[in-house]
N, C-alpha and C positions, 0 to 999 in steps of 0.2 A: 472590572475595567471593561469598557466597550471595545469589542474586537474590531470595530470599524468595517465589518464585512457586509452590513446590510445593503441589499440592492446589487451586490456583486453577482456575477454569473460564473458557474463552475461546471467543468466537465470531468466526470469520473469514469474511468474504464473499469469494468467489472464491478459496477456500483450497485448491483441489484441485491446482493446478499453479503453476509459475513462482514469482513473489514470494510469493504467498499460501502455497504449499506450504512454502517455505523458512522462513517465519515460524512456520507450524504445527509443523514439525519442531523448530525451535529451542526453542519453548515446551514441546513434548512432552518434550524431553530434560531440561527443568527440572522435570518432574513435573506439568505443566499438562494438564488434560483439555480436549480440543479438539472444537469443533463447526465443520464446514466447510459453507458454504452457497453454492450457485450453481444455475444452470439444470441443470447436469449434473456434480455433484461426482465427482471421480475416486475410484473404489473402491480403487485401489491406494494412494492417499494415506492413506485411512482405515486400511488394513492396516499401512502404515508407522508410523502414529501408535500404533496398538494394540500393535505390536511393541516399543514403548518403555515398555510397562507402564502406560499411562494409558488412560482412556476416550476413545472417538472417536464422534462423532455425524455422520451424513451427512444433510444437509437439502437437498431439492430446492426451490428458490425462484427466482422471477423478481423480483429486487430492484428492477426498474424499476417494479413495481406496489406501491403502498402497502399493499394488503391482504396481499400475500405477505410483506412485511417485518414487519408486525405479527404475522402467524401464525408466522413464523420465530422472532422473539424469544420469543414465548410457548412455543413448542416446546422451545427450548433451556433456558429457565428451568425449565420443568416437568420435562424429562428429567434435567437436571443438578442440580436442586434449588437453582439460583441461577446467577449470572453475575458475573464479576469484571473481565473484560477484553473489550473490543470492538475489533476491527481491521477498518476499512473499506477493503477492497482491490478490490472488484469494479470493473471498468472496461470500457467499450465504445469501440472506435475505429470511426469511420465516415468514410472518406476521400472528401472532396468539395471540389473547387476552389471558391473563393468565388463564382464565377458560376453554380455548379451545386448550391448548398446546397438540400437538400430538407427538407420537414417530417419525413419518416421518419428521415433521418439526424440531423437536429438533435435531435429529441426522444428518439431512441434513446440518444444520448450524454448529453444533459442529465439524462434520467431515471435512467439507470443509474449515471452517475458522480457526480451532484450531488444530485438529489432523493432517491435511495435512501439516501445518507449522512444526509440530514436526517431521514428517517423512522426509520432504524435508530438513530441517535444519540438521537433523542427517546425511543424505547422503552428503550434502554439507560440513558439518564440517569434516567428515572423509577425504574427498578429500583435504580440506584446510589444515588440520593438516599435512597430508602427504607431501604437497608441501611447507608448511611453511608460507603461507599467504592467505588472503581472507577477504571479507567483506560481511556482511549480513544486509539487510534492511527489516524490517517487517512493513507492512502498518496497522496502527491502525484505530481508529475511535473516534471522540469526544463523541460518545454515551457512552463512558466509564465515562464521566463526566456529561453528560446531558441525563438522561434516556429517551428512546423513547417509545411511546405507541406501543403495539403489537410486540415488538422486544425482547422478553425474551431470546431466544436462541442466537440471534445475539449479544446482549450486553454481555451476559455471555461469549461467545466465544472470543469477542474482548478484554474484560477485562482479560481473561485468557492469551491472546497473550502478554499483557504487562508483566505479571508475568513471563511468559516463556522467553521473551526477556531478562529480567534481569538475570535470571538463566543462560541462554545461554551465555550472555556477560561475567559473572565472570568465567565460566568454560572454555571458549575459550581464555580469555585474556592471560594466560600463553603461548599460542601458537602464540601470536601476531595477532589474528583474532578479528576484531571489529564487534560488533552487535549493531544496533541502531533501533529506531522506528520513523516512520514518520506518524503523526496523522492528517488527513485532517478533515475539518469541512464540511460545506455545499457547494457542487460543482454541477454545471450543468453537470451531467453525465447520462448515461443510468440507473444507479441504483437509481437515484433520480427523473427520468422522471415522475413516477406515481404521485409524489407530485404536479406537475405542470399541470397535465392532467385534462380534464373535466371542467365543469362550475365553480367548486370551486377552480381550480388550481391557478388562479390569486390572489384570496383572501388569499389562503394558502401561496403562495409565499410572499405576503406582510407581513404576520404574521411572517414567517421565517426570512425575512430580517430585520424586526424590532428588532429581538433578537440579531442580529450581530452588534457589535459596529462599524465596518467599513461599514455596510449597503450595502453589495454586496455579491454575491456568489463568490466562488473562481474560478480562471481560471486555468485549469489543466496544460496548457503549460507554463504560466507565474509564477504560484505559486507552483506547484508540481514538475515539471521537475528540476528546479534549486535547490530546496531543497533536492531532492533525490541525485542529483549530488554531492552536498556538503557532505552529510553524507556518501556516498560510496567512496569518494576520500580520499586516505591516505595523499595526498598533502594538501587538504583543511581542513580535520578534523581528522588528524592522532592521536590526543590525546583524541578523543571522542569515548567512548563506553558505552553501557548500558544507553544511553541517549534517550530522546524523544523530537522530534521537532514537536510542534503543529502548524499547518497551518490552522487557522480557523477564521481569521478576528476578533479574540477576543471573540468568542463564549464561550470558556471555562471560561471566567471571570464571566459570568452570572450576569451582573450588574442589580441591582434592579431599576425599573423605577421611582425613586423618582423625577428626573428632566428630562426634555426633552433635546434633543441634543442642541437645541437653547439656553436653559438656561445655559447649561454647557459651551457653547462657550462664552456666555456673562460673565460668572464667570472668565474665563481665559483670557479675553482681557484687 
């Protein structure tokens, strides 16, 4: 089915690598012009996007600063002559145990993960209302459902994003603007690389995969790109707003280990 996205213009924060890159390339393959913004956008991602026959724009911005976010939105709209899709993907992790939380770590995560989304969606919404259409996708995290050690500010900010997404969805619905959330679980990205590093990495990876019913990490290109495409397309999900699509291999279910996978298979044969 045609996504109906060809010729649209999209802005993706944190779009140079990992999940953001996967979304950028999935959209570019559908003929969407892409602007990626972050403190240091990957030039190689821009080249990949352009190789797919669409326009690519690289914007250097610190989205934790409101002034940078406003400037970013204006630059994209001016350069592309408009904006149709906004994907809020930028995220900052700051590992601090609860007894050692600092102002620096707290505000780094809150401003980058939550405040930046509020500022950017505000700017996108004003433009979308004026033109009569638009779609917003906010990237969440399954840490909203499964608390992580040392991730106080990260979890609080991501949980706040879901609440904000729902408010944004009901306020923008009268204008025909859809807002949804895509919530990834455990993926092999730069953000999770530290979990697999060092001597304990292999053991830790085993423990992580043991908690995932599908017993594998997610693949950003196969699992994230198509999911984002679905939620952003009016043709594919035009009656969907204020919804959350969890892509986590079943992690959110948090099954208690009463039975092994083999015992469960035997039960169902």
